[in-house]
C-alpha positions, 0 to 999 in steps of 0.5 A: 499500499503505496502513495507514489509521486511522480518525481524525485525531487525532495521539494515535491516528495516532501509535501505530499509525504506530510499531507498524505501522512496527517490524512492518512486515517481518513483516506483510508491509509495505514498510519505513516504510509509508504510515500515515495517518489518515481521517476515518470515522464510528464510528457510535456516540455522540462518548463511547461507554458499555459494552464492547459499544458502543465496540468496535462503534465501534472495528470500524466505523471500522476496516472504514471505514478498510479500506475506502479506496483503497489500504487494506491494513489498517485500524485503529480506535481507540475510547476508552469508559467503562464502569460497574461494579457498583458505578456506578464509571466505567473509562476504557478503549479498544478496538482494531480491526484489519481486514486482507482476512483478516479482524478482530480486536480487543482492549482497553487497559488501564483506568482509574478516571474521577474521580466528579466528571465521571462525571454529564457523561460518562453525559449524553453528554459527551465525557471529553477535554472533560470533564477539559479543564474540571475540569484547566484543560487544552486539547485533552488528548485529542489529546496524552497523554490522561485517562491521562497527565493522571491518571498523571503522563506515566508512562503516555500515551494514545499509550503505550496505544494501541501497547501494545494495538495490538501485542497485537491484531495477534498473530494476524496475526503468528503465523496458524500459531498461531491457526488461527480468527483472525482471523476475519469477526467482531469477537470482544471478550471481558472 
C-alpha cells in the first residue's frame, strides 16, 4: 500500500508525504503510509507554458505514478508559467491526484515571474535554472524554490505544494459532498 509521487524532487515528495501522513486515516491508509518518489515522464516540455500544458504534465505524472506496482494513490505535481494579456509571466503549479476512483486536479497560488528571465522561460529554459543564474543560487527548485527565494522564505515551494494538494484531496476526503468527483477525466478551471 503506497502513495507514489511522479517525481524524485524532494521539494515535491516531502510535502506529499506530509499531507498523506496527516490525512492517512481519512483516506483509508495505514498510519505513516509509504510515500515515495518515482521517475516518470511528464509528457510535456521541462518548462511547461500555460495552464493546459502544465495540467497535462501533472495528470501524466499522476497516472504514471498510480500505475506503479502496489500504488493506491498517484500524485503529479507540475510547475508552469502562464502569460497574461499584458505579456507578464506568472509562476504556478498544478497538482493531480489519481486513485482507482478517478482523478482530480487543483492549482497553486501564483507568483509574478521576474521580467528579466521571462524571455528565457518562453524559449524553453527551466525557470529554476534561470533563477539560479539570476540569484546566484544552486538547485533552487529542489529546496525553497523560486517562491521561497522571492518571498524571503515566508512561503516556500513545499508550502505551496502542500496547500494545493490538501485542497485537491477534498473530494476524496468527503465523497458524499462531491457526488460527481473525482472522475475519470481531468478538470481544471481558472
